[in-house]
mmCIF file of the N, C-alpha and C atoms, coordinates in Angstrom:
data_MODEL
# 
_entry.id   MODEL 
# 
loop_
_atom_site.group_PDB 
_atom_site.id 
_atom_site.type_symbol 
_atom_site.label_atom_id 
_atom_site.label_alt_id 
_atom_site.label_comp_id 
_atom_site.label_asym_id 
_atom_site.label_entity_id 
_atom_site.label_seq_id 
_atom_site.pdbx_PDB_ins_code 
_atom_site.Cartn_x 
_atom_site.Cartn_y 
_atom_site.Cartn_z 
_atom_site.occupancy 
_atom_site.B_iso_or_equiv 
_atom_site.pdbx_formal_charge 
_atom_site.auth_seq_id 
_atom_site.auth_comp_id 
_atom_site.auth_asym_id 
_atom_site.auth_atom_id 
_atom_site.pdbx_PDB_model_num 
ATOM 1   N N  . MET A 1 1  ? 116.195 81.145  125.792 1.00 0.00 ? 1  MET A N  1 
ATOM 2   C CA . MET A 1 1  ? 114.812 81.333  125.437 1.00 0.00 ? 1  MET A CA 1 
ATOM 3   C C  . MET A 1 1  ? 114.458 80.523  124.187 1.00 0.00 ? 1  MET A C  1 
ATOM 4   N N  . TYR A 1 2  ? 115.293 80.649  123.133 1.00 0.00 ? 2  TYR A N  1 
ATOM 5   C CA . TYR A 1 2  ? 115.011 79.930  121.897 1.00 0.00 ? 2  TYR A CA 1 
ATOM 6   C C  . TYR A 1 2  ? 115.196 78.433  122.064 1.00 0.00 ? 2  TYR A C  1 
ATOM 7   N N  . GLN A 1 3  ? 116.152 78.061  122.925 1.00 0.00 ? 3  GLN A N  1 
ATOM 8   C CA . GLN A 1 3  ? 116.362 76.639  123.165 1.00 0.00 ? 3  GLN A CA 1 
ATOM 9   C C  . GLN A 1 3  ? 115.144 76.021  123.841 1.00 0.00 ? 3  GLN A C  1 
ATOM 10  N N  . THR A 1 4  ? 114.570 76.733  124.786 1.00 0.00 ? 4  THR A N  1 
ATOM 11  C CA . THR A 1 4  ? 113.386 76.234  125.475 1.00 0.00 ? 4  THR A CA 1 
ATOM 12  C C  . THR A 1 4  ? 112.220 76.106  124.500 1.00 0.00 ? 4  THR A C  1 
ATOM 13  N N  . LEU A 1 5  ? 112.051 77.106  123.657 1.00 0.00 ? 5  LEU A N  1 
ATOM 14  C CA . LEU A 1 5  ? 110.985 77.057  122.656 1.00 0.00 ? 5  LEU A CA 1 
ATOM 15  C C  . LEU A 1 5  ? 111.187 75.886  121.710 1.00 0.00 ? 5  LEU A C  1 
ATOM 16  N N  . LEU A 1 6  ? 112.416 75.686  121.262 1.00 0.00 ? 6  LEU A N  1 
ATOM 17  C CA . LEU A 1 6  ? 112.719 74.593  120.351 1.00 0.00 ? 6  LEU A CA 1 
ATOM 18  C C  . LEU A 1 6  ? 112.486 73.235  121.019 1.00 0.00 ? 6  LEU A C  1 
ATOM 19  N N  . LYS A 1 7  ? 112.889 73.119  122.285 1.00 0.00 ? 7  LYS A N  1 
ATOM 20  C CA . LYS A 1 7  ? 112.674 71.864  123.015 1.00 0.00 ? 7  LYS A CA 1 
ATOM 21  C C  . LYS A 1 7  ? 111.182 71.578  123.177 1.00 0.00 ? 7  LYS A C  1 
ATOM 22  N N  . ASN A 1 8  ? 110.402 72.591  123.512 1.00 0.00 ? 8  ASN A N  1 
ATOM 23  C CA . ASN A 1 8  ? 108.955 72.399  123.665 1.00 0.00 ? 8  ASN A CA 1 
ATOM 24  C C  . ASN A 1 8  ? 108.306 72.020  122.337 1.00 0.00 ? 8  ASN A C  1 
ATOM 25  N N  . LEU A 1 9  ? 108.713 72.678  121.284 1.00 0.00 ? 9  LEU A N  1 
ATOM 26  C CA . LEU A 1 9  ? 108.162 72.373  119.968 1.00 0.00 ? 9  LEU A CA 1 
ATOM 27  C C  . LEU A 1 9  ? 108.544 70.958  119.535 1.00 0.00 ? 9  LEU A C  1 
ATOM 28  N N  . THR A 1 10 ? 109.782 70.561  119.788 1.00 0.00 ? 10 THR A N  1 
ATOM 29  C CA . THR A 1 10 ? 110.223 69.218  119.445 1.00 0.00 ? 10 THR A CA 1 
ATOM 30  C C  . THR A 1 10 ? 109.449 68.170  120.225 1.00 0.00 ? 10 THR A C  1 
ATOM 31  N N  . SER A 1 11 ? 109.220 68.422  121.498 1.00 0.00 ? 11 SER A N  1 
ATOM 32  C CA . SER A 1 11 ? 108.463 67.455  122.301 1.00 0.00 ? 11 SER A CA 1 
ATOM 33  C C  . SER A 1 11 ? 107.011 67.367  121.822 1.00 0.00 ? 11 SER A C  1 
ATOM 34  N N  . LEU A 1 12 ? 106.434 68.503  121.408 1.00 0.00 ? 12 LEU A N  1 
ATOM 35  C CA . LEU A 1 12 ? 105.079 68.452  120.843 1.00 0.00 ? 12 LEU A CA 1 
ATOM 36  C C  . LEU A 1 12 ? 105.038 67.633  119.565 1.00 0.00 ? 12 LEU A C  1 
ATOM 37  N N  . PHE A 1 13 ? 106.031 67.826  118.710 1.00 0.00 ? 13 PHE A N  1 
ATOM 38  C CA . PHE A 1 13 ? 106.086 67.049  117.474 1.00 0.00 ? 13 PHE A CA 1 
ATOM 39  C C  . PHE A 1 13 ? 106.268 65.563  117.761 1.00 0.00 ? 13 PHE A C  1 
ATOM 40  N N  . ASP A 1 14 ? 107.080 65.247  118.767 1.00 0.00 ? 14 ASP A N  1 
ATOM 41  C CA . ASP A 1 14 ? 107.282 63.848  119.140 1.00 0.00 ? 14 ASP A CA 1 
ATOM 42  C C  . ASP A 1 14 ? 106.024 63.231  119.730 1.00 0.00 ? 14 ASP A C  1 
ATOM 43  N N  . ASP A 1 15 ? 105.274 64.004  120.488 1.00 0.00 ? 15 ASP A N  1 
ATOM 44  C CA . ASP A 1 15 ? 104.067 63.490  121.134 1.00 0.00 ? 15 ASP A CA 1 
ATOM 45  C C  . ASP A 1 15 ? 102.913 63.296  120.148 1.00 0.00 ? 15 ASP A C  1 
ATOM 46  N N  . PHE A 1 16 ? 102.887 64.090  119.092 1.00 0.00 ? 16 PHE A N  1 
ATOM 47  C CA . PHE A 1 16 ? 101.788 64.029  118.132 1.00 0.00 ? 16 PHE A CA 1 
ATOM 48  C C  . PHE A 1 16 ? 102.332 63.864  116.706 1.00 0.00 ? 16 PHE A C  1 
ATOM 49  N N  . PRO A 1 17 ? 102.799 62.672  116.370 1.00 0.00 ? 17 PRO A N  1 
ATOM 50  C CA . PRO A 1 17 ? 103.423 62.490  115.043 1.00 0.00 ? 17 PRO A CA 1 
ATOM 51  C C  . PRO A 1 17 ? 102.447 62.618  113.874 1.00 0.00 ? 17 PRO A C  1 
ATOM 52  N N  . LYS A 1 18 ? 101.211 62.199  114.049 1.00 0.00 ? 18 LYS A N  1 
ATOM 53  C CA . LYS A 1 18 ? 100.240 62.309  112.944 1.00 0.00 ? 18 LYS A CA 1 
ATOM 54  C C  . LYS A 1 18 ? 99.934  63.770  112.637 1.00 0.00 ? 18 LYS A C  1 
ATOM 55  N N  . THR A 1 19 ? 99.788  64.555  113.686 1.00 0.00 ? 19 THR A N  1 
ATOM 56  C CA . THR A 1 19 ? 99.542  65.984  113.501 1.00 0.00 ? 19 THR A CA 1 
ATOM 57  C C  . THR A 1 19 ? 100.750 66.656  112.865 1.00 0.00 ? 19 THR A C  1 
ATOM 58  N N  . THR A 1 20 ? 101.936 66.230  113.265 1.00 0.00 ? 20 THR A N  1 
ATOM 59  C CA . THR A 1 20 ? 103.159 66.776  112.691 1.00 0.00 ? 20 THR A CA 1 
ATOM 60  C C  . THR A 1 20 ? 103.228 66.489  111.193 1.00 0.00 ? 20 THR A C  1 
ATOM 61  N N  . GLU A 1 21 ? 102.930 65.264  110.810 1.00 0.00 ? 21 GLU A N  1 
ATOM 62  C CA . GLU A 1 21 ? 102.929 64.918  109.384 1.00 0.00 ? 21 GLU A CA 1 
ATOM 63  C C  . GLU A 1 21 ? 101.899 65.754  108.619 1.00 0.00 ? 21 GLU A C  1 
ATOM 64  N N  . TRP A 1 22 ? 100.728 65.937  109.211 1.00 0.00 ? 22 TRP A N  1 
ATOM 65  C CA . TRP A 1 22 ? 99.689  66.728  108.564 1.00 0.00 ? 22 TRP A CA 1 
ATOM 66  C C  . TRP A 1 22 ? 100.134 68.175  108.382 1.00 0.00 ? 22 TRP A C  1 
ATOM 67  N N  . LEU A 1 23 ? 100.779 68.737  109.423 1.00 0.00 ? 23 LEU A N  1 
ATOM 68  C CA . LEU A 1 23 ? 101.251 70.124  109.330 1.00 0.00 ? 23 LEU A CA 1 
ATOM 69  C C  . LEU A 1 23 ? 102.364 70.264  108.302 1.00 0.00 ? 23 LEU A C  1 
ATOM 70  N N  . LEU A 1 24 ? 103.238 69.269  108.231 1.00 0.00 ? 24 LEU A N  1 
ATOM 71  C CA . LEU A 1 24 ? 104.330 69.349  107.266 1.00 0.00 ? 24 LEU A CA 1 
ATOM 72  C C  . LEU A 1 24 ? 103.833 69.202  105.831 1.00 0.00 ? 24 LEU A C  1 
ATOM 73  N N  . LYS A 1 25 ? 102.731 68.504  105.649 1.00 0.00 ? 25 LYS A N  1 
ATOM 74  C CA . LYS A 1 25 ? 102.165 68.361  104.305 1.00 0.00 ? 25 LYS A CA 1 
ATOM 75  C C  . LYS A 1 25 ? 101.404 69.617  103.871 1.00 0.00 ? 25 LYS A C  1 
ATOM 76  N N  . SER A 1 26 ? 100.876 70.375  104.834 1.00 0.00 ? 26 SER A N  1 
ATOM 77  C CA . SER A 1 26 ? 100.110 71.573  104.487 1.00 0.00 ? 26 SER A CA 1 
ATOM 78  C C  . SER A 1 26 ? 100.469 72.731  105.433 1.00 0.00 ? 26 SER A C  1 
ATOM 79  N N  . PRO A 1 27 ? 101.642 73.330  105.232 1.00 0.00 ? 27 PRO A N  1 
ATOM 80  C CA . PRO A 1 27 ? 102.075 74.411  106.141 1.00 0.00 ? 27 PRO A CA 1 
ATOM 81  C C  . PRO A 1 27 ? 101.240 75.681  106.019 1.00 0.00 ? 27 PRO A C  1 
ATOM 82  N N  . GLN A 1 28 ? 100.516 75.862  104.910 1.00 0.00 ? 28 GLN A N  1 
ATOM 83  C CA . GLN A 1 28 ? 99.696  77.060  104.758 1.00 0.00 ? 28 GLN A CA 1 
ATOM 84  C C  . GLN A 1 28 ? 98.567  77.106  105.778 1.00 0.00 ? 28 GLN A C  1 
ATOM 85  N N  . VAL A 1 29 ? 98.204  75.956  106.340 1.00 0.00 ? 29 VAL A N  1 
ATOM 86  C CA . VAL A 1 29 ? 97.137  75.913  107.339 1.00 0.00 ? 29 VAL A CA 1 
ATOM 87  C C  . VAL A 1 29 ? 97.533  76.716  108.573 1.00 0.00 ? 29 VAL A C  1 
ATOM 88  N N  . ILE A 1 30 ? 98.800  76.623  108.957 1.00 0.00 ? 30 ILE A N  1 
ATOM 89  C CA . ILE A 1 30 ? 99.287  77.372  110.118 1.00 0.00 ? 30 ILE A CA 1 
ATOM 90  C C  . ILE A 1 30 ? 99.131  78.869  109.873 1.00 0.00 ? 30 ILE A C  1 
ATOM 91  N N  . ILE A 1 31 ? 99.528  79.312  108.694 1.00 0.00 ? 31 ILE A N  1 
ATOM 92  C CA . ILE A 1 31 ? 99.419  80.730  108.362 1.00 0.00 ? 31 ILE A CA 1 
ATOM 93  C C  . ILE A 1 31 ? 97.961  81.170  108.362 1.00 0.00 ? 31 ILE A C  1 
ATOM 94  N N  . GLN A 1 32 ? 97.078  80.338  107.844 1.00 0.00 ? 32 GLN A N  1 
ATOM 95  C CA . GLN A 1 32 ? 95.652  80.686  107.825 1.00 0.00 ? 32 GLN A CA 1 
ATOM 96  C C  . GLN A 1 32 ? 95.117  80.853  109.245 1.00 0.00 ? 32 GLN A C  1 
ATOM 97  N N  . TYR A 1 33 ? 95.513  79.963  110.154 1.00 0.00 ? 33 TYR A N  1 
ATOM 98  C CA . TYR A 1 33 ? 95.062  80.086  111.535 1.00 0.00 ? 33 TYR A CA 1 
ATOM 99  C C  . TYR A 1 33 ? 95.652  81.319  112.217 1.00 0.00 ? 33 TYR A C  1 
ATOM 100 N N  . ILE A 1 34 ? 96.897  81.615  111.933 1.00 0.00 ? 34 ILE A N  1 
ATOM 101 C CA . ILE A 1 34 ? 97.521  82.808  112.512 1.00 0.00 ? 34 ILE A CA 1 
ATOM 102 C C  . ILE A 1 34 ? 96.811  84.063  112.014 1.00 0.00 ? 34 ILE A C  1 
ATOM 103 N N  . VAL A 1 35 ? 96.468  84.105  110.731 1.00 0.00 ? 35 VAL A N  1 
ATOM 104 C CA . VAL A 1 35 ? 95.756  85.257  110.179 1.00 0.00 ? 35 VAL A CA 1 
ATOM 105 C C  . VAL A 1 35 ? 94.372  85.386  110.806 1.00 0.00 ? 35 VAL A C  1 
ATOM 106 N N  . LYS A 1 36 ? 93.689  84.267  111.011 1.00 0.00 ? 36 LYS A N  1 
ATOM 107 C CA . LYS A 1 36 ? 92.374  84.314  111.657 1.00 0.00 ? 36 LYS A CA 1 
ATOM 108 C C  . LYS A 1 36 ? 92.470  84.834  113.083 1.00 0.00 ? 36 LYS A C  1 
ATOM 109 N N  . ILE A 1 37 ? 93.457  84.345  113.835 1.00 0.00 ? 37 ILE A N  1 
ATOM 110 C CA . ILE A 1 37 ? 93.637  84.796  115.215 1.00 0.00 ? 37 ILE A CA 1 
ATOM 111 C C  . ILE A 1 37 ? 93.967  86.284  115.235 1.00 0.00 ? 37 ILE A C  1 
ATOM 112 N N  . TYR A 1 38 ? 94.859  86.710  114.335 1.00 0.00 ? 38 TYR A N  1 
ATOM 113 C CA . TYR A 1 38 ? 95.210  88.128  114.257 1.00 0.00 ? 38 TYR A CA 1 
ATOM 114 C C  . TYR A 1 38 ? 93.974  88.964  113.954 1.00 0.00 ? 38 TYR A C  1 
ATOM 115 N N  . THR A 1 39 ? 93.185  88.528  112.982 1.00 0.00 ? 39 THR A N  1 
ATOM 116 C CA . THR A 1 39 ? 91.998  89.287  112.588 1.00 0.00 ? 39 THR A CA 1 
ATOM 117 C C  . THR A 1 39 ? 90.992  89.374  113.725 1.00 0.00 ? 39 THR A C  1 
ATOM 118 N N  . MET A 1 40 ? 90.807  88.289  114.434 1.00 0.00 ? 40 MET A N  1 
ATOM 119 C CA . MET A 1 40 ? 89.796  88.259  115.488 1.00 0.00 ? 40 MET A CA 1 
ATOM 120 C C  . MET A 1 40 ? 90.216  89.035  116.733 1.00 0.00 ? 40 MET A C  1 
ATOM 121 N N  . PHE A 1 41 ? 91.468  88.931  117.125 1.00 0.00 ? 41 PHE A N  1 
ATOM 122 C CA . PHE A 1 41 ? 91.867  89.460  118.420 1.00 0.00 ? 41 PHE A CA 1 
ATOM 123 C C  . PHE A 1 41 ? 92.801  90.666  118.372 1.00 0.00 ? 41 PHE A C  1 
ATOM 124 N N  . LEU A 1 42 ? 93.732  90.698  117.431 1.00 0.00 ? 42 LEU A N  1 
ATOM 125 C CA . LEU A 1 42 ? 94.773  91.712  117.480 1.00 0.00 ? 42 LEU A CA 1 
ATOM 126 C C  . LEU A 1 42 ? 94.574  92.873  116.519 1.00 0.00 ? 42 LEU A C  1 
ATOM 127 N N  . ALA A 1 43 ? 93.880  92.664  115.420 1.00 0.00 ? 43 ALA A N  1 
ATOM 128 C CA . ALA A 1 43 ? 93.759  93.705  114.396 1.00 0.00 ? 43 ALA A CA 1 
ATOM 129 C C  . ALA A 1 43 ? 93.117  94.974  114.942 1.00 0.00 ? 43 ALA A C  1 
ATOM 130 N N  . ALA A 1 44 ? 92.141  94.824  115.819 1.00 0.00 ? 44 ALA A N  1 
ATOM 131 C CA . ALA A 1 44 ? 91.452  96.000  116.368 1.00 0.00 ? 44 ALA A CA 1 
ATOM 132 C C  . ALA A 1 44 ? 92.386  96.866  117.212 1.00 0.00 ? 44 ALA A C  1 
ATOM 133 N N  . PHE A 1 45 ? 93.447  96.278  117.759 1.00 0.00 ? 45 PHE A N  1 
ATOM 134 C CA . PHE A 1 45 ? 94.376  97.036  118.591 1.00 0.00 ? 45 PHE A CA 1 
ATOM 135 C C  . PHE A 1 45 ? 95.613  97.489  117.828 1.00 0.00 ? 45 PHE A C  1 
ATOM 136 N N  . ILE A 1 46 ? 96.113  96.631  116.944 1.00 0.00 ? 46 ILE A N  1 
ATOM 137 C CA . ILE A 1 46 ? 97.375  96.928  116.264 1.00 0.00 ? 46 ILE A CA 1 
ATOM 138 C C  . ILE A 1 46 ? 97.189  97.884  115.095 1.00 0.00 ? 46 ILE A C  1 
ATOM 139 N N  . ASN A 1 47 ? 96.134  97.715  114.309 1.00 0.00 ? 47 ASN A N  1 
ATOM 140 C CA . ASN A 1 47 ? 95.943  98.569  113.132 1.00 0.00 ? 47 ASN A CA 1 
ATOM 141 C C  . ASN A 1 47 ? 95.886  100.059 113.468 1.00 0.00 ? 47 ASN A C  1 
ATOM 142 N N  . PRO A 1 48 ? 95.146  100.504 114.493 1.00 0.00 ? 48 PRO A N  1 
ATOM 143 C CA . PRO A 1 48 ? 95.167  101.941 114.803 1.00 0.00 ? 48 PRO A CA 1 
ATOM 144 C C  . PRO A 1 48 ? 96.537  102.441 115.266 1.00 0.00 ? 48 PRO A C  1 
ATOM 145 N N  . ILE A 1 49 ? 97.276  101.600 115.968 1.00 0.00 ? 49 ILE A N  1 
ATOM 146 C CA . ILE A 1 49 ? 98.615  101.995 116.420 1.00 0.00 ? 49 ILE A CA 1 
ATOM 147 C C  . ILE A 1 49 ? 99.533  102.179 115.220 1.00 0.00 ? 49 ILE A C  1 
ATOM 148 N N  . VAL A 1 50 ? 99.510  101.221 114.292 1.00 0.00 ? 50 VAL A N  1 
ATOM 149 C CA . VAL A 1 50 ? 100.361 101.315 113.108 1.00 0.00 ? 50 VAL A CA 1 
ATOM 150 C C  . VAL A 1 50 ? 99.946  102.508 112.249 1.00 0.00 ? 50 VAL A C  1 
ATOM 151 N N  . THR A 1 51 ? 98.657  102.726 112.100 1.00 0.00 ? 51 THR A N  1 
ATOM 152 C CA . THR A 1 51 ? 98.171  103.867 111.317 1.00 0.00 ? 51 THR A CA 1 
ATOM 153 C C  . THR A 1 51 ? 98.621  105.182 111.944 1.00 0.00 ? 51 THR A C  1 
ATOM 154 N N  . GLY A 1 52 ? 98.504  105.289 113.248 1.00 0.00 ? 52 GLY A N  1 
ATOM 155 C CA . GLY A 1 52 ? 98.959  106.501 113.936 1.00 0.00 ? 52 GLY A CA 1 
ATOM 156 C C  . GLY A 1 52 ? 100.448 106.710 113.790 1.00 0.00 ? 52 GLY A C  1 
ATOM 157 N N  . TYR A 1 53 ? 101.214 105.634 113.870 1.00 0.00 ? 53 TYR A N  1 
ATOM 158 C CA . TYR A 1 53 ? 102.666 105.713 113.719 1.00 0.00 ? 53 TYR A CA 1 
ATOM 159 C C  . TYR A 1 53 ? 103.035 106.200 112.321 1.00 0.00 ? 53 TYR A C  1 
ATOM 160 N N  . ILE A 1 54 ? 102.370 105.657 111.306 1.00 0.00 ? 54 ILE A N  1 
ATOM 161 C CA . ILE A 1 54 ? 102.635 106.077 109.926 1.00 0.00 ? 54 ILE A CA 1 
ATOM 162 C C  . ILE A 1 54 ? 102.258 107.542 109.731 1.00 0.00 ? 54 ILE A C  1 
ATOM 163 N N  . ASN A 1 55 ? 101.121 107.948 110.262 1.00 0.00 ? 55 ASN A N  1 
ATOM 164 C CA . ASN A 1 55 ? 100.701 109.349 110.132 1.00 0.00 ? 55 ASN A CA 1 
ATOM 165 C C  . ASN A 1 55 ? 101.667 110.280 110.844 1.00 0.00 ? 55 ASN A C  1 
ATOM 166 N N  . MET A 1 56 ? 102.182 109.871 111.998 1.00 0.00 ? 56 MET A N  1 
ATOM 167 C CA . MET A 1 56 ? 103.140 110.701 112.723 1.00 0.00 ? 56 MET A CA 1 
ATOM 168 C C  . MET A 1 56 ? 104.400 110.906 111.891 1.00 0.00 ? 56 MET A C  1 
ATOM 169 N N  . TRP A 1 57 ? 104.928 109.833 111.288 1.00 0.00 ? 57 TRP A N  1 
ATOM 170 C CA . TRP A 1 57 ? 106.139 109.967 110.492 1.00 0.00 ? 57 TRP A CA 1 
ATOM 171 C C  . TRP A 1 57 ? 105.888 110.753 109.214 1.00 0.00 ? 57 TRP A C  1 
ATOM 172 N N  . ASN A 1 58 ? 104.706 110.646 108.640 1.00 0.00 ? 58 ASN A N  1 
ATOM 173 C CA . ASN A 1 58 ? 104.380 111.489 107.479 1.00 0.00 ? 58 ASN A CA 1 
ATOM 174 C C  . ASN A 1 58 ? 104.414 112.960 107.862 1.00 0.00 ? 58 ASN A C  1 
ATOM 175 N N  . PHE A 1 59 ? 103.894 113.298 109.042 1.00 0.00 ? 59 PHE A N  1 
ATOM 176 C CA . PHE A 1 59 ? 103.921 114.675 109.520 1.00 0.00 ? 59 PHE A CA 1 
ATOM 177 C C  . PHE A 1 59 ? 105.358 115.140 109.751 1.00 0.00 ? 59 PHE A C  1 
ATOM 178 N N  . VAL A 1 60 ? 106.177 114.293 110.365 1.00 0.00 ? 60 VAL A N  1 
ATOM 179 C CA . VAL A 1 60 ? 107.582 114.649 110.631 1.00 0.00 ? 60 VAL A CA 1 
ATOM 180 C C  . VAL A 1 60 ? 108.319 114.879 109.318 1.00 0.00 ? 60 VAL A C  1 
ATOM 181 N N  . ILE A 1 61 ? 108.079 114.033 108.331 1.00 0.00 ? 61 ILE A N  1 
ATOM 182 C CA . ILE A 1 61 ? 108.753 114.186 107.035 1.00 0.00 ? 61 ILE A CA 1 
ATOM 183 C C  . ILE A 1 61 ? 108.321 115.475 106.348 1.00 0.00 ? 61 ILE A C  1 
ATOM 184 N N  . ARG A 1 62 ? 107.020 115.767 106.388 1.00 0.00 ? 62 ARG A N  1 
ATOM 185 C CA . ARG A 1 62 ? 106.550 117.032 105.805 1.00 0.00 ? 62 ARG A CA 1 
ATOM 186 C C  . ARG A 1 62 ? 107.161 118.229 106.523 1.00 0.00 ? 62 ARG A C  1 
ATOM 187 N N  . LEU A 1 63 ? 107.245 118.157 107.847 1.00 0.00 ? 63 LEU A N  1 
ATOM 188 C CA . LEU A 1 63 ? 107.823 119.251 108.630 1.00 0.00 ? 63 LEU A CA 1 
ATOM 189 C C  . LEU A 1 63 ? 109.299 119.443 108.304 1.00 0.00 ? 63 LEU A C  1 
ATOM 190 N N  . LEU A 1 64 ? 110.054 118.352 108.190 1.00 0.00 ? 64 LEU A N  1 
ATOM 191 C CA . LEU A 1 64 ? 111.470 118.465 107.831 1.00 0.00 ? 64 LEU A CA 1 
ATOM 192 C C  . LEU A 1 64 ? 111.637 119.008 106.411 1.00 0.00 ? 64 LEU A C  1 
ATOM 193 N N  . GLY A 1 65 ? 110.775 118.575 105.494 1.00 0.00 ? 65 GLY A N  1 
ATOM 194 C CA . GLY A 1 65 ? 110.842 119.105 104.135 1.00 0.00 ? 65 GLY A CA 1 
ATOM 195 C C  . GLY A 1 65 ? 110.566 120.596 104.100 1.00 0.00 ? 65 GLY A C  1 
ATOM 196 N N  . PHE A 1 66 ? 109.589 121.030 104.888 1.00 0.00 ? 66 PHE A N  1 
ATOM 197 C CA . PHE A 1 66 ? 109.279 122.458 104.970 1.00 0.00 ? 66 PHE A CA 1 
ATOM 198 C C  . PHE A 1 66 ? 110.463 123.233 105.540 1.00 0.00 ? 66 PHE A C  1 
ATOM 199 N N  . ALA A 1 67 ? 111.076 122.714 106.600 1.00 0.00 ? 67 ALA A N  1 
ATOM 200 C CA . ALA A 1 67 ? 112.234 123.378 107.212 1.00 0.00 ? 67 ALA A CA 1 
ATOM 201 C C  . ALA A 1 67 ? 113.408 123.438 106.238 1.00 0.00 ? 67 ALA A C  1 
ATOM 202 N N  . LEU A 1 68 ? 113.641 122.369 105.482 1.00 0.00 ? 68 LEU A N  1 
ATOM 203 C CA . LEU A 1 68 ? 114.727 122.387 104.506 1.00 0.00 ? 68 LEU A CA 1 
ATOM 204 C C  . LEU A 1 68 ? 114.457 123.380 103.384 1.00 0.00 ? 68 LEU A C  1 
ATOM 205 N N  . ASN A 1 69 ? 113.215 123.489 102.941 1.00 0.00 ? 69 ASN A N  1 
ATOM 206 C CA . ASN A 1 69 ? 112.891 124.481 101.907 1.00 0.00 ? 69 ASN A CA 1 
ATOM 207 C C  . ASN A 1 69 ? 113.127 125.893 102.412 1.00 0.00 ? 69 ASN A C  1 
ATOM 208 N N  . ILE A 1 70 ? 112.757 126.177 103.649 1.00 0.00 ? 70 ILE A N  1 
ATOM 209 C CA . ILE A 1 70 ? 113.014 127.504 104.224 1.00 0.00 ? 70 ILE A CA 1 
ATOM 210 C C  . ILE A 1 70 ? 114.511 127.759 104.289 1.00 0.00 ? 70 ILE A C  1 
ATOM 211 N N  . LEU A 1 71 ? 115.285 126.758 104.743 1.00 0.00 ? 71 LEU A N  1 
ATOM 212 C CA . LEU A 1 71 ? 116.735 126.910 104.833 1.00 0.00 ? 71 LEU A CA 1 
ATOM 213 C C  . LEU A 1 71 ? 117.355 127.141 103.461 1.00 0.00 ? 71 LEU A C  1 
ATOM 214 N N  . ILE A 1 72 ? 116.910 126.428 102.452 1.00 0.00 ? 72 ILE A N  1 
ATOM 215 C CA . ILE A 1 72 ? 117.433 126.600 101.093 1.00 0.00 ? 72 ILE A CA 1 
ATOM 216 C C  . ILE A 1 72 ? 117.102 127.994 100.574 1.00 0.00 ? 72 ILE A C  1 
ATOM 217 N N  . ASN A 1 73 ? 115.895 128.474 100.801 1.00 0.00 ? 73 ASN A N  1 
ATOM 218 C CA . ASN A 1 73 ? 115.530 129.823 100.345 1.00 0.00 ? 73 ASN A CA 1 
ATOM 219 C C  . ASN A 1 73 ? 116.326 130.888 101.066 1.00 0.00 ? 73 ASN A C  1 
ATOM 220 N N  . ILE A 1 74 ? 116.565 130.712 102.353 1.00 0.00 ? 74 ILE A N  1 
ATOM 221 C CA . ILE A 1 74 ? 117.389 131.686 103.095 1.00 0.00 ? 74 ILE A CA 1 
ATOM 222 C C  . ILE A 1 74 ? 118.817 131.684 102.562 1.00 0.00 ? 74 ILE A C  1 
ATOM 223 N N  . LEU A 1 75 ? 119.374 130.495 102.316 1.00 0.00 ? 75 LEU A N  1 
ATOM 224 C CA . LEU A 1 75 ? 120.733 130.418 101.781 1.00 0.00 ? 75 LEU A CA 1 
ATOM 225 C C  . LEU A 1 75 ? 120.829 131.035 100.399 1.00 0.00 ? 75 LEU A C  1 
ATOM 226 N N  . LYS A 1 76 ? 119.787 130.875 99.574  1.00 0.00 ? 76 LYS A N  1 
ATOM 227 C CA . LYS A 1 76 ? 119.793 131.491 98.246  1.00 0.00 ? 76 LYS A CA 1 
ATOM 228 C C  . LYS A 1 76 ? 119.855 133.023 98.358  1.00 0.00 ? 76 LYS A C  1 
ATOM 229 N N  . ILE A 1 77 ? 119.139 133.558 99.324  1.00 0.00 ? 77 ILE A N  1 
ATOM 230 C CA . ILE A 1 77 ? 119.112 135.014 99.506  1.00 0.00 ? 77 ILE A CA 1 
ATOM 231 C C  . ILE A 1 77 ? 120.498 135.528 99.934  1.00 0.00 ? 77 ILE A C  1 
ATOM 232 N N  . PHE A 1 78 ? 121.132 134.829 100.894 1.00 0.00 ? 78 PHE A N  1 
ATOM 233 C CA . PHE A 1 78 ? 122.410 135.322 101.436 1.00 0.00 ? 78 PHE A CA 1 
ATOM 234 C C  . PHE A 1 78 ? 123.595 134.976 100.575 1.00 0.00 ? 78 PHE A C  1 
ATOM 235 N N  . LEU A 1 79 ? 123.517 133.968 99.738  1.00 0.00 ? 79 LEU A N  1 
ATOM 236 C CA . LEU A 1 79 ? 124.656 133.548 98.943  1.00 0.00 ? 79 LEU A CA 1 
ATOM 237 C C  . LEU A 1 79 ? 124.667 134.114 97.522  1.00 0.00 ? 79 LEU A C  1 
ATOM 238 N N  . LYS A 1 80 ? 123.765 135.058 97.226  1.00 0.00 ? 80 LYS A N  1 
ATOM 239 C CA . LYS A 1 80 ? 123.752 135.685 95.902  1.00 0.00 ? 80 LYS A CA 1 
ATOM 240 C C  . LYS A 1 80 ? 124.843 136.667 95.736  1.00 0.00 ? 80 LYS A C  1 
# 
């Protein structure tokens, strides 16, 4: 898979040497375009998923902390 990607990328660079030189002189342009594409097309779908995932793990952590506090209090009662 990676070999095919590398071969395709190499052939693109060979076919368009002026564009390759321009990209190598200003690599931040690629990142700017990727950020624009992400903002336009993917952010509306990915951000709610990531937010939900983070909220779910926050709930799980709070629940485990609550369970551990109950267990510690029970052990304190029985181990006195």
